SEMARKE-406440 format. One record per atom (N, C-alpha, C): x, y, z. Coordinates in steps of 0.1 Angstrom, whole numbers, plus 5000, padded with zeros to 4 digits. Layout:
! residues N
XYZ
...
END
This chain:
! residues 370
500849885000
500050005000
500950125000
500450234994
501150364993
501350415007
502250515009
502550575022
501250635027
501050625040
499950695047
500550815055
500250935051
500651055058
499851075071
500451145080
499651185092
498651285088
498951375078
498151485074
498251515059
497051525053
497051575039
496351715039
496951815033
496351945032
496051975017
494752005015
494352045001
494452195000
495452244992
495652384990
496952434996
497852484987
499152534992
499052694991
498052744997
497952884999
498252935013
497753045017
498053105030
497853005041
496552965042
496252875054
496952745053
496952685041
497652555040
499152555043
499852645038
501252655041
501552685055
500752775061
500952815075
500652695084
499652615081
499352495088
500552395088
501052375076
502152285074
503352325081
503552455081
504752515088
504752485103
503452475109
503352455123
503052305127
502952225117
502652085119
503851995121
503851905130
505051825133
505151685127
504051635122
504051505117
504351495102
504151375096
504351365081
503251435074
503551505064
502551595058
502651605043
501551605036
501551625022
500551735018
500951825009
500151935005
499851904990
498551914987
498051894973
497752034967
498352064956
498152204950
497752194936
496652254932
496152254919
497052314909
497752424913
498552504904
499952444903
500852494895
502152454893
503152514903
502652604911
503452674921
502552694934
503252714945
502552744958
502352894959
501452934968
501253074972
500953164960
500353114950
500153194938
499253324941
498253304949
497353424952
498053524961
498953474970
499653564979
500553664971
501153624960
501953714953
501253834948
499953824946
499153934940
498454014951
498553964964
497854034975
498354174978
497454264981
497854394985
498654474974
498154454961
498854514950
500354474949
500654354953
501954304952
502854334965
502154384975
502854414988
502554324999
501354264998
500854165008
500654225022
499454275024
499054315038
498654185045
499654125051
499553985056
498853975070
498754085077
498154085091
497454215093
496454215102
496054335108
496054325123
496954395130
497254375144
496154435153
495154505147
494054555154
492754475152
492954365145
491754275142
491054225155
489754235155
489054165165
487754115159
486954055167
485753975162
484754075156
484754205159
483754295154
483954325139
485154285134
485554305120
485054195111
484354095116
483953975108
482453945110
481953865101
480753795103
480953685113
479953625118
480153515128
481153555139
480853675145
481853725155
482153635167
481153565172
481353475183
482353365180
482253315168
483253205164
484653265163
484753385157
486053445155
486653485168
485753535177
486353575190
486953465198
486253345197
486853225204
488253185197
488353205184
489653175178
490653275182
490353405182
491353505186
491753495201
490953435209
491253415223
492453315224
492453225214
493453115214
494753165206
494453235195
495553285187
495253425183
495953525189
495653665187
496553715175
496153825170
496953895159
498353915164
498553955176
499953975181
500753835181
500053725185
500653595184
501153565170
500353605160
500653575146
501853665142
501853785147
503053875143
504353805147
504353745159
505653685164
505853555157
504853485153
504953365145
505653395132
505253505125
505853545113
507353595115
507553665126
508953705129
509853585130
509253475136
510053355138
510353285125
509653305114
509953245101
510553345092
511053455097
511953545090
511253665084
510053705088
509353815082
509453935092
510054045088
510054165096
508854255091
507954285100
506754355097
506954505098
506154575090
506054725091
504654765092
504254825103
502854865105
502554995099
501354995092
500855125086
499555155093
498855255088
497655305094
496555185096
495855205107
494755115111
495254965113
496454955117
496954815121
497354735109
497454785097
497754705086
499254675086
499554545085
500954505086
501454455072
502554505068
503154465055
504654415058
505154335049
506554305051
507454425050
508554425057
509454545056
509954565042
510054455035
510554465021
509554525011
508354535016
507254595007
506954504995
507354374996
507154284985
506354154990
505354124983
504554004987
505353874986
506353874977
507153754976
507853714989
508053814997
508753795010
507853705019
506553725019
505553645026
505453505020
505353505007
505253375000
506453285002
507653345001
508953275003
509053225017
508653305027
508753265041
507853145044
506653155039
505653045041
506152915034
506652925022
507052805015
508252745022
509252825026
510352775033
510052715046
509052775054
508652725067
507952595065
507352565054
506552445051
507352335044
508752355044
509552265036
509552125042
509052105054
508951965059
507851885052
506951955044
505851885037
506251845023
505651735019
505751695005
504651774997
505051854987
504051924980
503951864966
502651824963
502451764950
501651864942
502451924931
501852024923
501051964912
500152054905
499352014895
498451894899
498051894911
497251784917
495851844919
494951824909
493651874909
492751764915
492151794927
491351694934
490151654927
489951524925
488651474919
487751434930
488251374940
487351324951
488151304963
487451314975
488051284988
487051204996
487451095002
486551015010
487250955022
486550895031
487150835043
486750695043
487650595043
487450455045
488050405057
487150365067
487650325080
488350445086
489650445089
490350555096
491250635086
491050605073
492050665063
491250755054
491750875052
491250965041
491950925028
491250925017
491750885004
491351004995
492451064989
492151174980
492751134966
491851154956
492251114943
492251234934
493251244925
493351354915
492651314903
492351414894
491751394881
492651304872
493951304876
494851224868
495051084873
494351044884
494350914890
495350894901
496050994905
496950984917
496150964930
496650894939
496050864952
496950904963
496350974973
497151014985
496250974997
496950905007
496250855018
496850925031
495950945041
496351015053
495450985064
495951005077
495050985089
494151105091
494651225087
493851355089
493851425075
492851515074
492651585061
492251735065
493051825060
492651965061
492352025048
491152085047
490752165035
491052305037
491952355029
492452495030
492552555016
491552535008
491552564994
491152714991
490652785002
490152914999
488652894994
488153004990
486753004985
486753014969
486153114964
486053134950
486653274945
487053354955
487553484952
488953474945
489253554935
490453544928
490553414920
489453384913
489353254906
490453234896
491053344891
492053334881
493353274887
493453274901
494553214907
494353064911
493153014907
492952874910
491852844920
491352954926
490252934937
488952914930
488552794928
487352764920
486252704929
486352704942
485352654950
485352504952
486452444948
486552294949
486452244963
487152324972
487052284986
485652284992
484852374988
483452374992
482752244988
482952204976
482352084971
482851964978
484151954982
484651844989
484051845003
483951955010
483251965023
481851915022
481151955011
479751915010
479651765008
480651705001
480651564999
480851485012
481351545022
481451485035
480251515044
479251585038
477951605045
477851745051
478751835049
478751965055
477752065047
477152145055
476252245049
477152365044
476852415033
477652525027
476752655026
477152755033
476452885031
476852935018
475852975010
476053014996
477253114994
478253084987
479353174985
479053284975
479353414979
479253524971
480453614971
480753684960
481953774961
481853874972
482953894979
483053994990
484254074988
484254194993
485354294991
485654314976
484554344969
484654364955
484154504952
484554564941
484054694936
482554684933
481854804936
480454804933
480254854918
479154794912
478754844899
477454924900
477255014891
476055104892
475455114878
474255174878
473455184866
473855314858
474555414865
474955534859
476155514850
476355594840
477555584832
478655664839
479655594844
480755664851
482055654843
481955614831
483155594823
484055724823
483455844824
484255964823
484955984836
484655904847
485355924860
486455824862
486755744851
487855644853
489155704857
489755654868
491055704872
490955804884
489655854887
489555944897
489655884911
490455944920
490555904934
490256024942
489356014952
488956124960
488556074974
489056144984
488556114998
487156165000
486356085006
484956115007
484256045018
483156095022
482256025032
481255955023
480955825026
480055755018
478955695027
477755685021
476655615028
476155505019
475755395024
475055285016
473655275022
472655295013
471255295017
470555185010
469755105017
468954995012
467555035011
466955014999
465555054996
464754924995
463654905002
462854785001
461454815007
460454784999
459054795003
458754935010
459055035003
458755175008
459555205021
460655135023
461455165035
462855175031
463455285036
464855315034
465655285046
466655205045
467455175057
468955205054
469555295062
470855325060
471755215066
472455145058
473255035062
474655085068
475155185062
476355245067
476255395066
476555465077
476355615078
477755675080
478055765071
479255845072
480555755074
480755675063
481855585063
482955655054
484155675060
485155765053
486255685047
486755735036
487855675029
488155725015
489155665009
489355704995
488455624985
487755694977
486855634967
487555634954
487555524947
488255514934
487255474923
487355534912
486455514901
487155444889
486555344884
487055284871
485955314861
486155264849
485155294838
483855234840
483855124849
482555054851
482255014865
483055074875
482855034889
483355144898
482855134911
483355224921
484055134932
485255174935
486155094943
486755174955
487855114961
488455174972
488055094984
488955094995
488755005006
487455035013
487055155015
485755185021
484555135014
484655145000
483555094992
483454944993
484654874991
484654734992
484154675005
484554745016
484054705029
482554705029
481854805024
480454815024
479754715014
480554675004
479954584994
479654445000
480254415012
479854295019
478454285023
477754405024
476454415029
475354405018
475854405005
474954394994
474454254991
473154234992
472554104989
471354134980
471554114967
470554144957
469354054958
468154114961
466954034962
465854104954
464854034951
463754094944
463054204952
462854324946
462254434954
463254514962
464554484962
465554554970
466454624961
466754754964
467754834957
468654894967
469854934962
470855004970
471255134963
471555234971
472155354967
473455384975
474455424967
475655464974
475855614971
475955694982
476155834981
477655864984
478255954977
479655994978
479656144981
480256184992
480356324996
481756364997
482356434987
483756474988
483956604996
482856665000
482856785008
482356765022
482756655028
482256615041
482756715052
483756785049
484356875059
483857015058
482757045050
482157175049
480757165052
480257265059
478757285060
478257335047
476957325044
476457365031
476657505028
476457595038
476657735036
478157775034
479057705041
480457725039
480857685025
480357575020
480657535006
480157624996
478957674998
478357774989
479257904988
479757945000
480658065000
481958034993
482457914995
483757874989
483657874974
482557824969
482357814954
482157954948
481958054955
481858184950
483258244946
484258194953
485658244951
486558144943
486158014944
487057914938
486257824928
486757794917
486057694908
486057554914
485057484910
484857344916
486057254913
486657274901
487757184898
489057214906
489057324913
490157354922
489957284936
488757224938
488457164951
488457014950
488056954939
488056814937
488656784924
488956654921
489556624908
488656674896
489356714886
488656784874
487656694868
487956564866
486956474860
485656474869
485856474882
484656464890
483956594890
484656714889
483956844888
483156854875
483756804864
483056804851
481756724851
481856604858
480756514860
479556594867
479956664878
478956734886
478356854878
479156914870
478757034862
477656994852
477656864849
476656814839
475256794846
475156834859
473956824866
473756684872
474856614873
474856474879
475256484893
474456424902
474856424916
475756294919
476256284931
477156174934
476356074942
475156034937
474355934943
474255824932
474655704935
474755604925
473855484928
473155444918
472255324919
473055194918
473155124928
474055004928
473354884922
473954824912
473354704906
474054574910
475054584918
475754464923
477254494925
477954384925
479454394926
480154324915
481354354913
482154284903
482254144907
482554054898
482553914900
483753854907
483953724907
484953654914
486353694911
486753734898
488153774896
488453904903
487553984906
487854114912
487554114927
487054004933
486753994947
487953954955
488154014966
489353984975
489053864984
487853834987
487553724995
486153674992
485753564999
484453494997
483653515009
482453555008
481453555018
480653425017
480553345028
479953215027
480953115029
480552985029
481452875030
480952775040
481852695045
481452585054
480852645067
479652595070
478852645082
479652625095
479852745102
480652735114
480052655125
478752635124
478052555134
478452405134
479052365123
479552225121
481052205123
481652315129
483152305131
483352335146
484252255152
484652265166
485652385166
485152495172
485952615172
487352605180
487452505189
488652485197
489752415189
489352345178
490252265171
490252285155
489152345150
488852355136
488552215130
488152125138
487851995133
486351985130
485951905120
484551885117
483851815128
482651855131
481851795141
481151665134
481251655121
480551545114
481551435111
482751465108
483751365103
485051375112
485351285121
486551295128
487851295119
488751385122
489951385114
489951485103
488751545100
488551635089
488651775095
489451865090
489751995095
489552105084
489252225088
489152335079
489952455084
490452545074
491152665078
490952765067
490852895071
490852995061
489553035055
489653075043
488453135035
487453025032
487752905032
486752795029
485652795040
485952845052
484952855063
484152985061
482852985066
482053095065
482453205074
483553265072
484053385079
484753475069
484253595069
484953705061
484953835068
486053905066
486254035073
486454155064
486754265070
486954385063
488254375055
488354475045
489654485038
490654545046
491954495045
493054555053
493754455061
493954335056
494654225062
493854135072
492554165073
491754095082
491453945078
491353925065
491053795060
492253695061
493453755058
494653675060
494953645075
494653745083
494753725098
493853605102
492653595097
491753485100
492353355095
492853355082
493353235076
494553175085
495453265089
496553215097
496153175111
495253245117
494853205131
494153065130
493253045121
492452925120
493452805117
494352835108
495352735104
496252685115
496652785124
497552755135
496752665145
495452705148
494752625157
494552475152
494252465139
494152325133
495452255135
496552315132
497852245133
498152205148
497852285157
498152255171
497252135175
495952135170
495052035174
495551895168
495951895156
496351775149
497651725156
498551815159
499751785166
499451705179
498451745186
498051685199
497551545197
END
């Protein structure tokens, strides 16, 4: 019979590599791509915001589940874990941590080196996974078989599908009987019905509101949320916008409006007096001024979000009610574990989702070690 590993990890991304780096037994990582950490290289515009040291449970859905995890592995704990594998961090505003080198490949290289104890099988596209007696059996589309005593699903969700995140891990979890909360793109630019092509390239600091309209009732989902708003030819982006996009759930009879106020720091009368002495284009980007001079206001009818290639993370995933929060082990199948984005946990933009991935992966590794 082929070798039986102590642990098989599906996915050589952030959670999978970090788990392997902390695991002490024999380990095999199965990776669909021809290289590991492919998505990490593109994270943070090539800089990789790998942690947020101010992360807490209020920054995520399923906050009770996340809080229990952070009580066992805090963001500060993760900072020192990365220091131990050779990453010197540089903290920027709002707790965002980047590698001192300002290069995502520093994080990717550190994780790959730290996981060098594992056998990594590249171009291994999982066809099926099952458990026979006490052994997990994973088969590739090419007919390769890997056996192990434990199995960790760390495939991510569907965000960044161009990097190989195709939702395969969710299907595997479902095949073991797990309930899957419907995955939708999160932290993605918003699309709108207005023609904003003339605003492409505009960046402006503004106060934004997201308003939900349904059955003659208007509900302000986010009030006076501040940040840099970015426009492309067909979408509205920026960290503040993508954070609010997590709240958009398109349903029949429901509409959303995004308001953008670049003059948040002026009272109406003050702005009127200012405009008597200064042209509008001296106060805001010229493209935005020209747009407003055409009689168009900065209230946009939201039609949805950009799709999986533009999403930074996945909302939805394996139901947390079916996972033991102390171990990340399945409550349905002994020896089956989960970590990272494949679980129904998603957070704000700014390193929160990688913080979650690493924390959950470390708990799983410690549990399997025991």
